[in-house]
N, C-alpha and C positions, 0 to 999 in steps of 0.2 A: 320332597317332602310330601307326605300325604295323610290321608285317615281315612277309614273305611264306614259305611254305615253301621256296623255293629255297637258302637260306643257313642257316638256321636250326642243322642239325646240324653244317655244316663251320665256322662263325664265331661262333657263339653270337647271333644277331640279336634272340634276346629280351632277352638282357642288355646289349646294346648300346642297345636302345630303352629298358630300364628305367633304364640309366644316363643316357642323354640327357635322360630324364624328371626325373631326380632335380635334374641341373643346372640345368634350365629352371625346376624347382619352384622352387629354391633363389633362383634370380633374379626372383622375382614372376610367373613365366609359368603361367598355369592349363593343365594338361596334360590332355588326353583321350587316353587309350589304349585300342587294341583289347585286350582279353584273351586273345585267341586267334590265331593265325594267320589272315591274309586275304590276297587277293589285291591288287595293287598298286593298283587303280583305286578300292578302295574308301575309300583315304585322300583322294581327289580329291572323291569324292561325299560322304565324311563331313564335309570342312572346309566344303562348302556347304551342306549339310543343317543343321550344326549352327552355321552362321553363326560362325565362327571366323576368326582373323586368318591363319592359315598350318598347312600339314600336313606332315608329315615321315614319310618311309617308309623305313626300314631295308632296304637293297636292293643287291645287284649287278647285278641285272636281267639285261641279256645279258653283261654281263661274266663272267670267271672267278669263282667265288665267294669268292676270297681276298680279291677286290676290294671288300668289301662298306663299303659309305659310305650316305648319306641321300641322298634327293630332296627338294626342297621346293617345296611347292605354295602358290601365293598364296590369298587369300581366295576367288577367283573359281574354284578347283579346279584351275586350270593350273598346270604347272610355271613357276618364277620367270624372268624374263629375265634376260639374260647382266648386263645393269647391277645388278639386284637381288643377284643371284649375287656381283659384284664388291663392292659394300657389306658383304654376310656376310662374305666374305672377309677384307674389310680389317678388320672387327672381330673377327675370329678371332685375325688376324695381330698383333693389337694386346694379345691376352691372355697374359701370363706363366703357362704350363700348371703351374707349380709353386706359385705364389703366388695367381694370381686366380681359379681355377676353384673356384665354391663347390658344395657338394651339400648334399641332405638325407638322412635316412634316409628309404628306399622307403617302409617299413611306414606309419612316420609322415605321411609324404605322403599317401597313399591315406587314412587315417583322418581326417587334418585336412581333406582335398578337395581338396588342393593338386593331386593327380594323380586323375581320376576314370577309369572305365573307359567306355567309349564302348557302350551298349545294344544288347542284340540288337534293338530296335525300329529301329535305324538301319541294320543289316545286313538286316534284313527289308524295309526302304523300298529299299536298295539291289538285293536281289534283284528286288524288284517292277519297280523302273525296267529292270531289264537285260530282265525277260521283256516290258515295254512297249514297248521299243525294237528288240526281236526281229525281223527280216523277212527273207523268204525271197523276195524278188522277186515278192509276191503271192500266193505258194503258201500254202494253209491250212496250218499247222501247229498243233499242241498245246504251247501256251506255258505249260501248266499242269506243268511238269518240276521235279525237283529238282535245284537247281544247289549244289554243294559245291566248295571249295578243293581241290586236290589234297595229299595228306601224303604225303611219301616216308618 
């Protein structure tokens, strides 16, 4: 699970991610959370790299930032199908938001290991893969460059 820079200041994407994490953890889901801002593609990469069932990215992507929501990725790192989204929506619609939502304390979930932070090793592997796949139509380029997400 992660969140990019675009929405952080306006709609508190970090808090949205932490809230989603405590709900998932309370329901028996092992949560892997980026400890910092990261670009959207890092969720797809981390889902495959860590061999986990799904990835969530809190983002408004190309929409106005007030429309913060989450994107869901399958175990293959691709965004879920329309059919899978419909199944998830049906589950959400069956939840009483006042009675059924379980949460755990964030710090306790981190301490107990129900929420773990994704390591710098995964980010380093992502950056290396970006460098490996970089092409400029046969031109020789220096692929040993620094890559960092922008922070506004």
